C-alpha positions in Angstrom: -66.0 216.6 208.3 -69.3 218.3 208.9 -71.4 216.4 206.6 -69.1 216.8 203.6 -68.8 214.2 200.9 -64.9 213.0 200.9 -62.9 210.1 200.1 -59.7 209.3 201.9 -56.8 206.8 201.3 -53.7 207.1 203.9 -52.9 210.8 203.6 -54.6 211.5 200.3 -58.0 213.1 200.6 -60.3 214.6 198.0 -63.4 216.5 199.5 -66.6 217.4 197.4 -68.4 220.7 197.7 -71.1 222.4 195.3 -69.3 225.5 194.6 -66.1 227.7 194.2 -66.7 229.6 197.2 -67.3 226.7 199.4 -64.3 225.1 198.2 -62.2 228.0 199.2 -63.7 228.2 202.6 -63.5 224.5 203.2 -59.7 224.3 202.1 -58.8 227.1 204.4 -60.5 225.8 207.5 -59.1 222.1 206.8 -55.8 223.3 206.3 -56.0 225.4 209.5 -57.3 222.5 211.5 -54.6 220.1 210.2 -51.6 222.5 211.0 -53.2 223.7 214.4 -54.4 220.7 215.8 -52.6 217.9 214.2 -49.3 219.7 213.5 -49.2 218.6 210.0 -47.7 220.5 207.2 -50.1 220.9 204.2 -48.4 220.7 200.8 -49.1 223.7 199.0 -48.3 222.1 195.6 -50.5 219.1 196.1 -53.3 220.9 197.7 -55.6 222.7 195.3 -59.2 223.3 194.0 -60.1 221.4 191.0 -63.3 220.0 189.3 -63.9 216.6 189.7 -63.5 216.0 186.0 -59.8 217.4 186.3 -58.9 215.8 189.7 -56.5 212.8 189.8 -56.9 210.6 193.1 -54.8 207.6 193.2 -54.7 207.3 189.2 -58.4 207.8 189.3 -60.4 210.6 187.6 -64.3 211.1 187.8 -67.0 211.6 185.1 -70.6 212.1 185.6 -73.2 209.7 184.0 -76.6 211.5 184.3 -77.0 212.2 188.1 -74.3 209.6 188.9 -70.8 210.2 189.4 -68.2 207.4 188.3 -64.5 207.0 188.3 -62.3 206.0 185.7 -58.3 205.7 185.0 -56.7 209.0 184.6 -55.3 209.6 180.9 -51.7 209.8 182.6 -52.1 206.1 183.9 -53.5 205.1 180.5 -50.4 206.4 178.8 -48.0 204.8 181.2 -49.9 201.4 180.4 -49.1 201.8 176.6 -45.5 202.8 177.6 -44.9 199.8 179.4 -46.4 197.5 176.9 -44.3 199.4 174.2 -41.1 198.7 176.1 -41.9 195.0 176.1 -43.0 194.7 172.6 -39.9 196.9 171.2 -39.6 195.3 167.8 -35.9 194.5 167.9 -35.9 192.9 171.4 -39.2 191.3 171.0 -38.5 189.5 168.0 -35.4 187.9 169.4 -37.3 187.0 172.7 -39.3 183.6 173.0 -43.1 184.3 173.0 -43.1 182.4 176.3 -41.2 185.3 178.0 -43.0 188.0 176.1 -46.4 186.8 176.7 -45.7 186.2 180.5 -44.3 189.8 181.0 -47.5 191.2 178.9 -49.8 189.2 181.0 -48.4 190.5 184.3 -48.7 194.3 183.3 -52.3 193.8 181.8 -53.7 191.8 184.9 -52.2 193.9 187.3 -53.2 197.3 185.6 -56.9 196.0 185.2 -56.9 194.6 188.9 -56.0 197.9 190.1 -58.6 200.2 188.0 -61.3 197.4 187.8 -63.7 199.4 189.9 -63.4 202.2 187.1 -65.6 202.6 184.1 -63.3 201.8 181.4 -64.8 199.2 178.8 -64.1 201.4 175.7 -60.6 202.0 176.6 -59.8 198.4 177.3 -61.4 197.4 174.0 -59.4 199.7 172.0 -56.2 198.9 174.0 -56.8 195.2 173.3 -56.9 195.7 169.6 -53.7 197.8 169.4 -52.0 195.2 171.9 -53.0 192.0 169.6 -51.6 194.1 166.5 -48.5 194.6 167.9 -48.1 191.2 169.1 -49.3 189.6 165.5 -46.3 192.0 164.0 -43.7 190.3 166.4 -45.1 186.6 165.5 -45.1 187.5 161.8 -41.6 189.0 162.0 -40.4 185.8 164.2 -41.7 183.6 161.1 -39.6 185.8 159.2 -39.4 183.8 155.6 -42.3 183.9 153.4 -42.7 180.0 153.1 -42.8 179.7 156.8 -45.4 182.5 157.3 -47.5 180.7 154.6 -47.2 177.2 156.2 -48.0 178.6 159.7 -50.8 180.7 158.7 -52.2 177.9 156.6 -52.1 175.4 159.4 -54.2 177.8 161.8 -56.5 178.6 159.1 -57.4 175.0 158.6 -57.4 174.2 162.2 -59.6 176.8 163.1 -61.8 176.8 160.1 -61.1 180.7 159.1 -61.9 179.7 155.4 -59.3 181.8 153.7 -58.1 180.6 150.5 -54.6 179.6 149.8 -53.9 182.3 147.3 -55.0 185.0 149.9 -52.8 183.6 152.5 -49.8 183.3 149.7 -50.3 187.0 149.1 -49.8 187.8 152.6 -46.7 185.8 153.1 -45.1 187.2 149.9 -46.3 190.8 150.3 -43.8 193.9 149.9 -45.8 195.8 152.5 -44.2 196.5 155.8 -44.7 194.4 158.7 -47.2 196.7 160.4 -49.5 197.1 157.4 -49.4 193.4 156.6 -50.5 192.3 160.0 -53.3 194.7 159.7 -55.0 192.8 156.8 -57.8 190.6 157.3 -56.0 187.3 156.6 -53.6 187.8 159.7 -56.0 189.7 161.6 -58.6 187.0 161.8 -56.3 184.0 161.6 -54.0 185.1 164.7 -57.5 185.9 166.3 -57.9 186.7 170.1 -58.8 183.0 170.6 -55.7 181.8 168.9 -53.5 184.2 170.5 -55.1 183.1 174.0 -54.0 179.5 173.6 -51.4 178.1 175.6 -48.7 176.2 174.6 -47.6 173.8 177.3 -44.7 172.0 175.4 -43.0 175.4 174.9 -44.1 176.6 178.3 -45.7 179.5 176.7 -49.1 180.9 178.5 -51.9 182.3 176.3 -52.1 186.0 175.8 -54.6 187.6 177.8 -57.5 189.2 176.3 -57.8 192.6 178.2 -61.7 193.1 177.6 -62.5 189.6 178.6 -60.6 189.8 181.8 -62.0 193.1 182.8 -65.7 191.8 182.2 -65.3 188.5 183.8 
């Protein structure tokens, strides 16, 4: 391609040039060549000139780090990831579903998405997504326990087993709080007792896998 920088996958292709004038010239010449020589119809809606930071190639967009260009997942793909997880964690449905099923579905979504976009730079996004994910999961778990006494007993057991060092009265307050489920699970007691380490533990008796930690999975 006359020494031009480009990236191609199947019939999708991005060509990179230095100026708008060069972009116009290259697009016309490439379009003409494809239609005259290969008898291929170039889509007028999909073929366009954009800056790398505004482009979308197979779900990826690009950003510049100093003199080096890097790729990252496009915002639309990030939104789709959140939407998929929200569907699984829809509260009315998830509360009545065994955690084994919920965790299995979540793990499939998270692993699949990260494996696809792993070559991209996304540590900050994955870290933020993981925090959001675990908060939603904690809400489901606490709501499944439902009764204040059961919440208290279960939190107390984990607190002792993992030496979280919370006082009985602190756990009792959370278990009997009148705050909504979402706010209650944002408090330190639930946040630290149902830690990423605890959520990642599998329960073989119940056939429940551990919840994938998105950041740890991405960085491994």
